[in-house]
C-alpha positions as CSV (number, residue, x, y, z in Angstrom):
1,M,-25.6,-17.8,-10.4
2,G,-25.7,-20.1,-13.5
3,Q,-27.6,-17.5,-15.4
4,L,-24.9,-14.9,-14.7
5,G,-22.1,-17.3,-15.7
6,L,-21.0,-17.9,-12.2
7,G,-22.2,-21.4,-11.7
8,R,-18.7,-22.8,-11.3
9,Q,-18.4,-20.7,-8.1
10,F,-21.5,-22.1,-6.5
11,G,-19.8,-25.1,-4.8
12,R,-17.2,-22.8,-3.1
13,L,-19.9,-20.4,-1.9
14,A,-22.3,-23.1,-0.8
15,S,-19.7,-24.6,1.5
16,R,-19.1,-21.2,3.1
17,L,-22.8,-21.1,4.0
18,D,-22.8,-24.4,5.8
19,G,-24.8,-24.1,9.0
20,A,-27.1,-21.4,7.8
21,F,-29.8,-23.9,6.9
22,R,-31.2,-26.9,8.7
23,A,-31.2,-30.3,7.0
24,D,-34.8,-29.7,5.9
25,G,-33.7,-26.5,4.1
26,V,-35.2,-24.1,6.5
27,F,-33.1,-21.1,7.5
28,A,-31.6,-21.6,11.0
29,H,-32.8,-18.3,12.7
30,D,-31.7,-19.6,16.0
31,R,-28.0,-19.9,14.8
32,L,-27.8,-16.7,12.7
33,R,-29.7,-13.5,12.2
34,F,-31.1,-13.3,8.6
35,V,-29.6,-9.8,8.1
36,D,-26.2,-11.1,9.0
37,F,-26.6,-14.0,6.6
38,V,-27.6,-11.7,3.8
39,D,-24.7,-9.4,4.5
40,D,-22.3,-12.3,4.4
41,V,-23.7,-13.5,1.1
42,E,-23.4,-10.0,-0.4
43,E,-19.7,-9.9,0.7
44,M,-19.1,-13.4,-1.0
45,L,-20.9,-12.2,-4.2
46,E,-18.8,-9.1,-4.2
47,E,-15.7,-11.2,-4.0
48,V,-16.8,-13.4,-6.9
49,A,-17.9,-10.5,-9.0
50,S,-14.5,-8.9,-8.4
51,Q,-12.6,-12.1,-9.4
52,E,-14.8,-12.9,-12.4
53,W,-15.6,-9.4,-13.8
54,G,-13.1,-7.1,-12.0
55,D,-16.1,-5.2,-10.6
56,K,-17.5,-5.9,-7.2
57,E,-20.1,-3.1,-7.7
58,A,-21.9,-5.5,-10.1
59,V,-23.8,-7.0,-7.2
60,D,-24.6,-3.7,-5.5
61,G,-28.2,-3.7,-4.3
62,F,-28.3,-7.4,-3.5
63,E,-28.7,-6.9,0.3
64,E,-31.4,-4.3,-0.1
65,Y,-33.3,-6.3,-2.6
66,I,-33.2,-9.5,-0.5
67,L,-34.2,-7.7,2.7
68,R,-37.0,-5.8,1.0
69,H,-38.5,-8.9,-0.5
70,Y,-37.9,-11.6,2.2
71,S,-37.4,-10.0,5.5
72,G,-40.9,-9.1,6.7
């Protein structure tokens, strides 16, 4: 997010993701499905992109990219 100039938004988004990861940093699959998590993150990023750049389409493809690379 910092590379995109969105670093100041990180704290706000991170707090909204509370509970998705265990204290050791492992994703909490027993609390939340990964696809639902990725969908929620994409919605948050669209919100940020809309506020910062006036274009929520700037993050299109995030969900597909993440699921293709990390979802096995």
